[in-house]
C-alpha positions in Angstrom: -40.0 29.3 54.9 -38.3 30.4 58.1 -35.9 28.5 60.2 -33.4 26.8 57.9 -34.2 24.2 55.4 -37.6 23.0 54.1 -38.4 20.1 51.8 -38.8 21.2 48.2 -40.4 18.8 45.6 -38.7 18.8 42.2 -41.5 17.3 40.1 -43.8 19.1 37.8 -47.5 18.8 37.6 -49.6 19.0 34.4 -49.6 17.0 31.2 -46.8 18.7 29.3 -44.1 21.2 29.7 -42.4 22.8 26.7 -38.9 22.0 28.2 -39.7 18.3 28.2 -40.5 17.5 31.9 -43.4 15.1 31.2 -43.7 12.4 33.7 -40.6 13.4 35.7 -40.3 11.6 39.1 -40.7 13.8 42.2 -37.7 13.8 44.5 -37.7 15.7 47.8 -34.5 17.6 48.6 -33.6 20.0 51.4 -32.0 23.4 50.7 -30.8 26.2 52.9 -31.5 29.8 51.8 -30.1 33.0 53.1 -32.6 35.4 54.7 -33.1 37.5 51.6 -33.9 34.5 49.4 -36.2 32.8 52.0 -37.9 36.2 52.5 -38.5 36.5 48.8 -39.9 33.0 48.6 -42.3 33.7 51.5 -43.4 37.0 49.9 -44.0 35.3 46.6 -46.2 32.7 48.2 -48.0 35.2 50.4 -48.6 37.4 47.4 -50.3 34.6 45.6 -47.9 34.3 42.7 -47.1 30.7 43.7 -48.9 28.2 45.9 -45.9 27.1 47.9 -42.1 27.2 48.2 -41.6 24.2 45.9 -43.5 26.0 43.1 -41.3 29.1 43.5 -38.1 27.0 43.2 -39.5 25.1 40.2 -40.3 28.3 38.4 -36.9 29.7 39.1 -35.3 26.5 37.8 -37.5 26.5 34.7 -36.5 30.1 33.9 -32.8 29.4 34.5 -32.9 26.4 32.1 -34.9 28.3 29.5 -32.3 31.1 29.7 -29.5 28.6 29.3 -31.2 27.0 26.3 -31.8 30.4 24.7 -28.1 31.2 25.2 -27.1 27.9 23.6 -29.4 28.6 20.6 -28.0 32.1 20.1 -24.5 30.6 20.1 -25.5 28.0 17.6 -27.2 30.5 15.4 -24.1 32.7 15.5 -21.8 29.8 14.6 -24.1 28.9 11.7 -24.3 32.5 10.5 -20.5 32.9 10.5 -20.0 29.5 8.8 -22.8 30.1 6.3 -21.3 33.5 5.2 -17.8 32.0 4.8 -16.9 31.4 1.2 -15.2 28.1 0.3 -12.5 27.7 -2.3 -13.8 26.0 -5.4 -11.5 23.0 -5.0 -13.0 22.3 -1.5 -16.5 22.4 -3.0 -15.5 20.0 -5.8 -13.8 17.6 -3.4 -16.8 17.5 -1.0 -19.3 17.1 -3.9 -17.3 14.1 -5.3 -15.9 12.1 -2.4 -15.0 9.1 -4.7 -12.3 11.1 -6.5 
């Protein structure tokens, strides 16, 4: 991956991905990477961890998205826990139980 930008495919192969990328269309894009990142991509491919630069980028994007989803889940769980532990005044419970009143 030397000399500027290389095409990177954004599609995924395989029948199913846990994050829901089944049947995603492949789109070719061009990106520029600083030397440190392009060197990392080259070492990752040469070391056999990924087949090509596209696979390296796809794996990084999957991990970023999984981390974001995990963070959102932690925030939702925290919001639920704080709301779940909150006591409601009895009149609020009665009003919500009988909306026709």
